[in-house]
C-alpha beads as a LAMMPS data file, in Angstrom:
LAMMPS data file: protein, C-alpha beads

201 atoms
200 bonds

1 atom types
1 bond types

-500.0 500.0 xlo xhi
-500.0 500.0 ylo yhi
-500.0 500.0 zlo zhi

Masses

1 110.0

Atoms # bond

1 1 1 -176.853 -214.378 -271.991
2 1 1 -176.783 -212.082 -268.845
3 1 1 -179.429 -210.232 -268.366
4 1 1 -178.921 -206.390 -269.398
5 1 1 -179.055 -203.781 -266.578
6 1 1 -180.580 -200.355 -268.111
7 1 1 -180.065 -198.740 -264.976
8 1 1 -177.604 -195.564 -264.894
9 1 1 -175.720 -195.964 -261.709
10 1 1 -176.804 -193.440 -259.534
11 1 1 -173.708 -190.954 -258.794
12 1 1 -173.201 -189.690 -254.908
13 1 1 -175.002 -186.437 -254.325
14 1 1 -172.680 -183.682 -254.368
15 1 1 -173.367 -180.865 -251.234
16 1 1 -173.994 -176.863 -251.942
17 1 1 -170.550 -175.408 -251.651
18 1 1 -169.816 -171.724 -251.785
19 1 1 -166.353 -170.746 -253.765
20 1 1 -164.844 -167.897 -251.895
21 1 1 -163.686 -164.961 -253.915
22 1 1 -161.110 -162.139 -252.784
23 1 1 -164.769 -160.207 -250.609
24 1 1 -167.136 -163.132 -249.663
25 1 1 -163.224 -164.756 -248.038
26 1 1 -162.710 -161.917 -246.212
27 1 1 -166.821 -161.670 -244.981
28 1 1 -165.957 -165.585 -243.302
29 1 1 -162.126 -165.044 -242.507
30 1 1 -163.032 -164.700 -238.235
31 1 1 -163.394 -167.068 -235.679
32 1 1 -167.284 -166.498 -234.478
33 1 1 -168.671 -166.267 -238.455
34 1 1 -167.294 -168.766 -238.957
35 1 1 -167.833 -170.986 -236.016
36 1 1 -171.510 -169.909 -236.130
37 1 1 -171.638 -170.987 -240.201
38 1 1 -170.032 -174.494 -239.018
39 1 1 -172.984 -174.784 -236.872
40 1 1 -176.098 -173.669 -238.923
41 1 1 -174.628 -176.428 -241.760
42 1 1 -174.223 -179.141 -239.551
43 1 1 -177.211 -178.485 -236.812
44 1 1 -180.019 -176.563 -239.215
45 1 1 -181.501 -173.626 -238.445
46 1 1 -180.966 -171.220 -235.026
47 1 1 -181.517 -167.854 -233.866
48 1 1 -178.523 -165.395 -232.435
49 1 1 -180.175 -165.899 -229.198
50 1 1 -179.046 -169.876 -229.330
51 1 1 -176.078 -169.174 -231.546
52 1 1 -175.250 -166.991 -228.658
53 1 1 -175.478 -169.377 -225.472
54 1 1 -173.903 -172.219 -227.404
55 1 1 -170.923 -170.475 -228.175
56 1 1 -170.919 -168.487 -224.494
57 1 1 -171.337 -164.636 -226.872
58 1 1 -173.914 -162.030 -226.198
59 1 1 -176.928 -162.296 -228.510
60 1 1 -175.705 -158.160 -229.489
61 1 1 -172.766 -160.230 -231.160
62 1 1 -173.923 -163.100 -232.682
63 1 1 -176.632 -160.802 -234.289
64 1 1 -174.100 -158.590 -235.858
65 1 1 -171.709 -161.442 -237.123
66 1 1 -174.860 -162.884 -238.701
67 1 1 -176.267 -159.603 -240.299
68 1 1 -171.994 -159.726 -242.023
69 1 1 -172.695 -163.136 -242.782
70 1 1 -176.452 -162.671 -245.163
71 1 1 -174.457 -159.857 -246.391
72 1 1 -171.899 -162.091 -247.791
73 1 1 -174.658 -164.509 -248.636
74 1 1 -173.635 -167.199 -246.418
75 1 1 -176.607 -167.291 -244.268
76 1 1 -180.528 -166.419 -244.972
77 1 1 -183.989 -166.291 -243.088
78 1 1 -184.814 -169.773 -242.063
79 1 1 -188.846 -169.864 -242.940
80 1 1 -191.193 -171.577 -241.061
81 1 1 -189.301 -171.453 -237.956
82 1 1 -190.656 -170.003 -234.758
83 1 1 -193.654 -167.749 -234.008
84 1 1 -192.614 -164.863 -232.080
85 1 1 -190.482 -162.030 -233.443
86 1 1 -187.001 -163.782 -233.110
87 1 1 -185.411 -164.291 -236.184
88 1 1 -184.763 -167.558 -237.061
89 1 1 -181.395 -168.370 -239.388
90 1 1 -180.314 -170.820 -241.892
91 1 1 -176.665 -171.598 -243.907
92 1 1 -177.444 -171.043 -247.866
93 1 1 -174.524 -173.787 -247.979
94 1 1 -173.332 -177.127 -247.481
95 1 1 -170.055 -176.732 -247.453
96 1 1 -166.831 -174.206 -248.763
97 1 1 -164.585 -174.185 -251.037
98 1 1 -161.388 -172.677 -250.480
99 1 1 -158.982 -171.273 -253.429
100 1 1 -155.834 -170.906 -252.737
101 1 1 -154.548 -168.625 -255.035
102 1 1 -155.996 -166.145 -252.418
103 1 1 -153.214 -166.655 -250.665
104 1 1 -150.311 -165.875 -252.889
105 1 1 -151.927 -162.770 -254.024
106 1 1 -149.009 -160.522 -253.758
107 1 1 -151.351 -156.918 -255.306
108 1 1 -153.797 -157.915 -251.720
109 1 1 -152.488 -158.039 -248.254
110 1 1 -156.137 -158.125 -246.689
111 1 1 -157.483 -161.431 -248.845
112 1 1 -154.028 -163.133 -247.559
113 1 1 -154.342 -162.110 -244.057
114 1 1 -157.572 -162.976 -244.662
115 1 1 -156.995 -166.904 -246.099
116 1 1 -154.200 -167.501 -243.282
117 1 1 -156.998 -166.989 -241.089
118 1 1 -159.331 -168.470 -241.976
119 1 1 -156.900 -172.240 -242.782
120 1 1 -155.455 -171.928 -238.924
121 1 1 -159.548 -170.933 -237.697
122 1 1 -160.091 -174.627 -240.312
123 1 1 -156.946 -175.986 -238.415
124 1 1 -158.416 -174.960 -234.888
125 1 1 -161.779 -176.528 -234.913
126 1 1 -160.736 -179.810 -236.355
127 1 1 -157.849 -179.594 -233.208
128 1 1 -160.902 -178.817 -230.677
129 1 1 -163.333 -181.300 -232.535
130 1 1 -160.908 -184.569 -231.483
131 1 1 -160.074 -183.467 -228.855
132 1 1 -163.171 -182.971 -227.938
133 1 1 -164.073 -186.142 -228.804
134 1 1 -160.955 -187.803 -227.165
135 1 1 -162.647 -186.021 -224.055
136 1 1 -165.972 -187.749 -224.169
137 1 1 -165.453 -191.023 -226.087
138 1 1 -165.480 -192.942 -222.849
139 1 1 -169.258 -191.817 -223.058
140 1 1 -170.095 -193.567 -226.209
141 1 1 -171.144 -197.235 -227.047
142 1 1 -168.033 -200.195 -227.565
143 1 1 -169.824 -199.848 -231.350
144 1 1 -168.825 -195.924 -231.640
145 1 1 -165.423 -196.477 -229.951
146 1 1 -164.272 -199.242 -232.901
147 1 1 -165.866 -197.407 -235.503
148 1 1 -163.743 -194.100 -235.330
149 1 1 -160.685 -193.829 -237.073
150 1 1 -157.046 -190.821 -236.588
151 1 1 -154.645 -192.502 -238.699
152 1 1 -152.210 -191.247 -241.277
153 1 1 -149.365 -191.916 -243.677
154 1 1 -146.614 -190.844 -245.901
155 1 1 -146.879 -191.261 -249.324
156 1 1 -144.660 -189.791 -252.286
157 1 1 -146.599 -188.596 -254.778
158 1 1 -146.473 -185.408 -257.538
159 1 1 -149.234 -182.759 -257.487
160 1 1 -151.003 -184.098 -259.902
161 1 1 -151.538 -187.498 -258.317
162 1 1 -152.255 -185.990 -254.521
163 1 1 -155.075 -183.826 -255.913
164 1 1 -156.683 -187.076 -257.989
165 1 1 -156.227 -188.906 -254.723
166 1 1 -158.567 -186.007 -252.732
167 1 1 -160.467 -186.162 -254.898
168 1 1 -160.624 -190.343 -254.926
169 1 1 -161.269 -189.488 -251.218
170 1 1 -164.237 -187.008 -251.042
171 1 1 -165.541 -188.934 -253.787
172 1 1 -166.497 -191.538 -251.420
173 1 1 -167.042 -189.581 -248.869
174 1 1 -169.499 -188.156 -250.886
175 1 1 -171.340 -192.184 -251.537
176 1 1 -172.182 -192.013 -248.202
177 1 1 -174.727 -188.667 -248.201
178 1 1 -177.957 -190.497 -248.948
179 1 1 -178.112 -193.083 -247.302
180 1 1 -180.776 -194.043 -245.974
181 1 1 -181.423 -192.707 -241.412
182 1 1 -180.923 -196.234 -239.194
183 1 1 -182.048 -195.970 -236.225
184 1 1 -178.463 -196.045 -234.486
185 1 1 -178.123 -192.863 -237.044
186 1 1 -175.551 -190.077 -235.472
187 1 1 -173.249 -187.136 -237.328
188 1 1 -170.428 -188.556 -238.197
189 1 1 -167.096 -185.595 -238.544
190 1 1 -164.508 -186.134 -241.053
191 1 1 -161.347 -184.041 -242.200
192 1 1 -159.741 -185.062 -244.452
193 1 1 -155.689 -183.260 -244.302
194 1 1 -153.190 -183.742 -247.202
195 1 1 -150.373 -181.735 -247.617
196 1 1 -146.432 -181.619 -248.777
197 1 1 -143.572 -181.759 -246.591
198 1 1 -139.743 -181.482 -247.270
199 1 1 -137.110 -183.780 -245.420
200 1 1 -136.960 -187.700 -246.483
201 1 1 -139.943 -190.216 -246.328

Bonds

1 1 1 2
2 1 2 3
3 1 3 4
4 1 4 5
5 1 5 6
6 1 6 7
7 1 7 8
8 1 8 9
9 1 9 10
10 1 10 11
11 1 11 12
12 1 12 13
13 1 13 14
14 1 14 15
15 1 15 16
16 1 16 17
17 1 17 18
18 1 18 19
19 1 19 20
20 1 20 21
21 1 21 22
22 1 22 23
23 1 23 24
24 1 24 25
25 1 25 26
26 1 26 27
27 1 27 28
28 1 28 29
29 1 29 30
30 1 30 31
31 1 31 32
32 1 32 33
33 1 33 34
34 1 34 35
35 1 35 36
36 1 36 37
37 1 37 38
38 1 38 39
39 1 39 40
40 1 40 41
41 1 41 42
42 1 42 43
43 1 43 44
44 1 44 45
45 1 45 46
46 1 46 47
47 1 47 48
48 1 48 49
49 1 49 50
50 1 50 51
51 1 51 52
52 1 52 53
53 1 53 54
54 1 54 55
55 1 55 56
56 1 56 57
57 1 57 58
58 1 58 59
59 1 59 60
60 1 60 61
61 1 61 62
62 1 62 63
63 1 63 64
64 1 64 65
65 1 65 66
66 1 66 67
67 1 67 68
68 1 68 69
69 1 69 70
70 1 70 71
71 1 71 72
72 1 72 73
73 1 73 74
74 1 74 75
75 1 75 76
76 1 76 77
77 1 77 78
78 1 78 79
79 1 79 80
80 1 80 81
81 1 81 82
82 1 82 83
83 1 83 84
84 1 84 85
85 1 85 86
86 1 86 87
87 1 87 88
88 1 88 89
89 1 89 90
90 1 90 91
91 1 91 92
92 1 92 93
93 1 93 94
94 1 94 95
95 1 95 96
96 1 96 97
97 1 97 98
98 1 98 99
99 1 99 100
100 1 100 101
101 1 101 102
102 1 102 103
103 1 103 104
104 1 104 105
105 1 105 106
106 1 106 107
107 1 107 108
108 1 108 109
109 1 109 110
110 1 110 111
111 1 111 112
112 1 112 113
113 1 113 114
114 1 114 115
115 1 115 116
116 1 116 117
117 1 117 118
118 1 118 119
119 1 119 120
120 1 120 121
121 1 121 122
122 1 122 123
123 1 123 124
124 1 124 125
125 1 125 126
126 1 126 127
127 1 127 128
128 1 128 129
129 1 129 130
130 1 130 131
131 1 131 132
132 1 132 133
133 1 133 134
134 1 134 135
135 1 135 136
136 1 136 137
137 1 137 138
138 1 138 139
139 1 139 140
140 1 140 141
141 1 141 142
142 1 142 143
143 1 143 144
144 1 144 145
145 1 145 146
146 1 146 147
147 1 147 148
148 1 148 149
149 1 149 150
150 1 150 151
151 1 151 152
152 1 152 153
153 1 153 154
154 1 154 155
155 1 155 156
156 1 156 157
157 1 157 158
158 1 158 159
159 1 159 160
160 1 160 161
161 1 161 162
162 1 162 163
163 1 163 164
164 1 164 165
165 1 165 166
166 1 166 167
167 1 167 168
168 1 168 169
169 1 169 170
170 1 170 171
171 1 171 172
172 1 172 173
173 1 173 174
174 1 174 175
175 1 175 176
176 1 176 177
177 1 177 178
178 1 178 179
179 1 179 180
180 1 180 181
181 1 181 182
182 1 182 183
183 1 183 184
184 1 184 185
185 1 185 186
186 1 186 187
187 1 187 188
188 1 188 189
189 1 189 190
190 1 190 191
191 1 191 192
192 1 192 193
193 1 193 194
194 1 194 195
195 1 195 196
196 1 196 197
197 1 197 198
198 1 198 199
199 1 199 200
200 1 200 201
């Protein structure tokens, strides 16, 4: 008889995600706040001055927007960083989940406007990241230049099939979160876009 394996398959790590409601969406939907939060999530704790230098802003502006992010629960003090008077900040969550119903609340045009601004800024950031990679790709080793992807596909799906596919793709990405760090490990950004369009495939 084949040997029985009693080990439970390891489930992929799910990142800590903040689901936006109307109030937190309005608190986040600002280009500078979104970019600062992205840096804290991807690169770790930083001060207002460090973020200002990175983003070409004044430290007064980044300090103000960090306080607004903190008021809405997106960032918090980072203990154990720095020895001077400057305050260090860290992200509270690893990601953000967007509730599409916020786009269609006819009774709250302010929230609809914030949802529109939020999604357009996400699209802008994705485009800028791709353009940065294309401009810098010649500086990377060949192994990395051949390990990237810019593909697109056209499918015929129902709404249920589309959301099933999206969840499966996310599950695959999450299986790579806990891999051991190798000597040639780098930060890899993964974008996924899935949307319907009118017309023939």
